[in-house]
Each structure stands twice: as structure tokens, then as C-alpha cells.
N, C-alpha and C positions, 0 to 999 in steps of 0.2 A: 670252386674251379681252380685247378692247378695253374700256377704262373708259368709262362713260357720262358725258357732260359735265355734265348736270344732276344736282345732288345737293342734297337737302333736308337742312338741318342744324338740329338742335334744341339750343339752349344755355340755360344757367340763370344767373341773377343772384340770389343768395340763394334765396328760394323761388319767384321768378318765372321764367317761361320765355318764350322768344321764338324765332321761326322765321327762318331765313335760307335763301337759295337761291344756289347757285353754278352759273353757267351756262357754265363753262369759261373765263371771263375775269375776271369780277368776282363779289364776294360782296355780296349785298344782302338787305334785309329782305323777309320774305315772310309770307303768311298761312298757310303750311303746306300739306302735301299734301292733295289732294282724295280722295274715296272711291275713285276709279278711278285713283289714282296708279300709274305704272309705273316711277318713278325710285327709286333707293336713298334711304333715309332714315337719317341718322346722328344719334345723340344724343351730345352732348359733356357727359358727367357732370362735376360740379365737381372740379377737380384736387385740392383739399385732401382729398378722400375717398380719395386714393391716395398711396402713396409709391413712387417709382421708383428703380431701382438699375441701374447699368451694370456688368456683370461685367468682370473683367480677364482678357484673354488667352484667351478661349474662342470668339470669333466664328467661327473657322475649324474648330472641333472638331465632329466628328459628335455628340459628347455635350454640346453647349453647354447644353442645358436642365438636365441633371443637374449640370453643373459650376456653373451659375449658382445653382441651389438650394443646393448645398453652400456656396458663398461667402456667400449670404444667411443661411443657418442659422448659419454661423460668426460673421458680423458682427453679427447681431441674434438672439442665442439666446433672448431672452425674448419674442419676438413670438408671440402666441397665435393670431392669425387665419390663419396659414399663408401661404406664399409661392407665387407663380405665375411663369410665364415667358411672355413674348410673343416669338415668333420668326416673323414673317410670311413672310420669305423670305431667302435668301442669308445674308449675315453680320450681319443685323439681329437683335440679341438684347437684350432688356430685361427685367430682373426687376422684379416689383412685388408689393405687398401692399395690401389695402384697409383703410380705417378701419371700425371696428365700426358707424359711423352709416350705412354704405352701404345696408344692407338697409332701414333706416327711410326713407331718402331714396327708394329705389325704390318702397316701399309708398305714400308720399305722392304720388308722381307716376305711379302705375301707369297711369292712364287715358291720359295723353299719351304715355307711353313704349310703350304697346301699338302705336303706329303706326310705331315705328322698327324697323330691321333690324340696326343695328350700335350697340352700346353701347361707347363709348370715351371719351377725354378729349382736350382741346385739346393738352396737352403730348405725348401719345402720337402724335397726328397730326403735330405739328411735328418730333418725334424721327424718325419714319419718313421725313419729307421730307428732313431733314438727312442721314440715312444714304444716301438715294438720291442726294443731291448730293455725297456723299463729304466732308462737312465734318468737320474734326477739332475746331474751336473754334467754338462758336455759343452764342447766348443766347436765352432765351424769357422773356416777361413775362406773368404771369397776373393774375387778379383779386385785389384786396386787396393789391397791392404785392408779391406773391410772385414771386420771380425765380429762374431756374435758369441757371447757367453750366455748359455742357458742354465739357470739355476732356480730351482723351486718353480714359482709361477712367473718368472720374469725373464725377459730377453734384454741383454745389455749390448747395445751397438757401440762400436768404437773403431778407431783406426790406430795402427801402431804395431810395434814389434812385440817380442817376448817380454820385454821389460814392462811395457804398458799393460800387457795381458796379466803379468804377475801382480801389478799394482791393483788392477781391477779385481783380481781373484782374492787378494788379501783384504781389500776394502769391503767385500761381501762376506767376510768371515767364513770363507770356505776352506775345508781341509782336504788333503790328499792331492791327487793328480786328476784333473778332469779328462774325460774320455774325448778324444778328437775324432770327429766323424767327417769323413771325406766322401766323395761321390762313389768311388770304387767300393769302399767298405759298405756304404749304404746299399749299393746294388746287390752285394752278396747277401745282406740281411733281407732284402726284398725277395731274393730267390729262396733263401732258407725258410722264411716265414710265409712264403707264398702271398705276398702283399700285392694287391691289384694297383697297377700304375694309373688306371683310368680314373681312380677316385681322387687323384691329386690335381685335377684340372683347375687351374686358376683363371682361365679365360677360355671362351668357346671359339675364339678365332676371328671375330668381327665385331665392330662397334655396334651394329644394329642387332647382332645376335648375342649380345653379352649375357652371360649366365645369370639370370635373375633368381634361379632357384636357390643359390647359395646366400642370397642377401637376407632373406627372411625365413624363419622357421614357422611353417604354417600349422604345426601340430598344436601349439597353444590355442590358436584360433579355432581349430577343429574341436578341441576339447571344450573350449568355452561355448561353442555352438551346441554341442551335445548336452552340456550341463544346462544351458538356457532352455533347450527343448524339453529336457526332463522336468525342470522346474515348471515350465508352462503346462506340461501334461499333468503334473501333480496338482497344480492350481485348478485346472479344468475339472479334474476328477473330484477335488474337494468342493468346488462350486456345484457340480452336479449332485453330489451327495447332499449338500445343504438344500438344494432346490427340491430333491426328492423328499427330504424330511419335511420341508415346509408344505409340500404338496399333500403328504399324508396327514399332517396336522390340520390343514385346511379342509380336507375331505372328512376328517373326524368331526370338526366343528359344523360343517354343513349337515352332517347326519344328525347331530344333536339339535340343530336349529329346525330341521325337518320334523323331529319328534315334538318340538314345542308347537309348531304349526298344526300338526295332526291333533295334539291334545286340545288346542284352542278351537280349531275349525272342523275337526272330524277327519276321517280317513282320506278324503279327497279335498285337500286345501286349495287346489287350483294352481294356475300358472303365476298368480300374484298374491301369495298368501299374506305378505306384509301389508299390501294395500287393503286386503279384506279386514285385517286386524285393526288398521287405522279407522276404517269405516265403522266397524262395530264399536270401537272406543268412542267415536263421535256420537253414535246412536245412544250409548250409555250415558254420555255426558248430557245429551239433550233430552233424555227420557223418551225417546222415540220421535220427537219433533224438535224443531228449533227453539220452542218455548218451554221445553221440559226441564226437569230437575237435573242438577249436576250430581249424578249418582256417586261418582268417584269422590267428589268433594264431601258429600254427605257421609260416606263410609269413613273418610279420613277424620272428620270431626268426631264421629262415634268412637273410632279407634283411639283417638288421643284423649277422650274424656272418660272412657269406660274403666271401671275398677277391675282388679284382678278377679277372675272366676266368673265373669259375666257370661251369660249364654243368650245369644240372639236366636229366637225361635222362628220369627217371620219378619219379612220386610216387604210391605206393600206400598208402592209408590203410584200416585195419581198425577194428574196434570198440574194441580195446585198445591197438593200436600201429600204426605205419606204417613203410614202407620207402622210403628215398630213395636214388636212384642218380644219380651225377653225375661230373664230371671237373674237376680243378684242375690248375694248372701244375706245382707242386712239392710235396714233402712238407712244406716249411715252411709253405706256404699251408694245407695240410690240418691241421697241428698247431695253427696259429693259430686256424683255424675251430673245431676241437674244444674248444680252451680257452675260446673265447667261448660256445660252445653249452653248456658245462658250467655256466655261470652262470644258465641259464634255469631258473626254479623250476617252471613248469607242465609242462615236458617233461624227459625223461631220454634223452639221445642216446648211442648205443653204436655205435662203429665196428666193423662186422662184417668188412669186407674193404677192402684197398687194394692195387692192382696197377699196376705200371709198364706203360705203353703207349707208343706211338711218340712222341706229343706231349704227354705229361703223366702224371697219376696218376688211375686210375679207382678210385672208392670207392663203398662201400655203407654206409648208415647205417640204424640202427633207432631210431625215435623212440617212446619209451614215454610214455603219458599219465599224469601225476600227478594223481589225483583225490582 
């Protein structure tokens, strides 16, 4: 939006105030805006009511406001009135704090200040003009002999004449002649660069309505909230994927277990196949009754004692004993098996018959149950 050429400016000398008008070319005294004024009205609050601070190395940062506040809190930890940041546009960043007399001054001049739309100071206006011109070294002279020398990322406050200024300039190892920025020159730059005065507000006009938006830069918090949300979403998606994978694995194992139940119990294993298997195992152990043979134990003894190549052709178990028929390769294998079977304490094995056949020895054993 194009800047308006006519600007009413209210300034103060001590407790007195006077009006000026900038018409785009010159700054002259004025009687002030009328009741139907349509032009912007700017109040230049006394600069001694503010302390300005130029941050180091943050002008191109997205978090310039937060970085400026951190630098000011580190440099001036005892300040009780709080710090604020002025960042009207681009790389223009200026930290500041107000004197505790500011609210008293605003109360004393409430009536005349009610006509203004922007509350700023002469130095803030000159600083914004210097930034727009790209000046790295410049100076400003205010009321009461207060002077500020701006060089690199520092503002040097001092009082004194040209001799003191030259000493400060030399002490900072600066060369050349610094640019002097005054109010009228700054107004011309504002008009040429179409700079918006409204972005130089240092105060909203009342203690209860103090501009809180300049104190903190909420962008870092918004970015942090977005990043935290994204991390949470990724975590939930990862957990869902792991749950789905575990669910598929569990389904696969349930299918394999069902195949085992079907192979052991038939095509209709029922609602409690595991219980049925335990029941059948108990029946096998008891031989069909509570006083029967331990079939699993008998098979275990035979398995541990049998030689390689043995063939069990039949296994008949009764209430008190059982008969086992099979075939081994040689008599030595049969003798070795009988020797091992004799060591079993829960069974008594008796060799009833051993007969030579074409490809080995056919044998018959009787297993008596020791109860």
C-alpha cells in the first residue's frame, strides 16, 4: 500500500508538546490535525523513556524476536520492566525496554495522545530510515545532548559535543564520515521507500492495553507444536504397523495350531481341543484306566534302549503286561537292547522268543508293569 505524503507529527520538549506536518518534502510547524483529519498522526514520545538494543547476528533468522529477547535477558538480567522487540519488516530488528516513567507520561498527556494513531520515538524512526538506506554506520542526536552512534551491531549511547563524538568514533576504529540521520531526512526516506509508520508502534496507548504481541515471537512455539504433532503421528503409525504385523503373525500361528489339533483329533476338534488332547494323554498314560500302563514311559524306555535299524511291528498292551514284537539286525543288537531294558525300574522286560529270519532276528518281548 502506498504511503500517504501528509503526516502529522506530535513531539514533546519537556512537558510541552507541539505539532509538525510533513508534506512529502519538508517538515514544518502545524496547528495539529482537525476533527475530520484523514491523514496519519504520529506521536514521538521522548527517547529518554526508552532504551534501545541492536541484537547481534539475528536479522536474517526466522526466530529473530526470540533471539533478541534472549540476548537482552542475558545482557540485562536485572531489568524488571520487561523487554520487547520491534521488527517492522525484512531484516529490521530492534530490541527495547521502557522506563517506568512512561505510563506516568502517557497519563499526563492522555488528551493530546488520544488524537494519534502511532506511538513511537524519533530514534526509532531514524533507525528504520537507516535500515532502509542500508547504512552500517550512522549517528543520531536527540534532545538534551543525548547522542547515539550506530556501528555494526552496536548502539553507543553518550552525551557530549563533537569532540566526544570524534573520540567515540576513533575508539571504535571507524573510518570515514558517519551518516547523520535526523527526523526530516528520515521522513523523506519513509516517503521514498513507502515505509509504513504503523509498524513502528512502541506502545498501544494504555497500561492495561500494552502491546503484548511484540514481547514474544510465537512462531517458534507454533513450529515446535507442529513438529511434536508430526512426531506423534509417525509414532502412532509405527505402532499401528507393528501391531498389524504382530496380528498377522499371531493369525498364522493360530492356523498352524489348528492344523495340529485337526491332525490329532480329526476334522472337528471342538471348542476346547487343548483340553481334549490333555484328556487323551491322560488316557494313554493310564492305559484306559487309572491302574493302566504308562504308555508314554514305556515308549520312552524302548526308544532309549533300541539299537539303530530296529523295527517295531506290533505293540499290544494289557492291564498288567504288554507284548512287543519287532525285528533287529543281529543277536548282538538284541543282547545290547535287553541289557539296557533291564535297567528300567518301572518295567520288567522278558525275552520270550528270538528267531532267525532272512534279513535279521525276529523277537518277541513281554513287558511287565512294576507297580
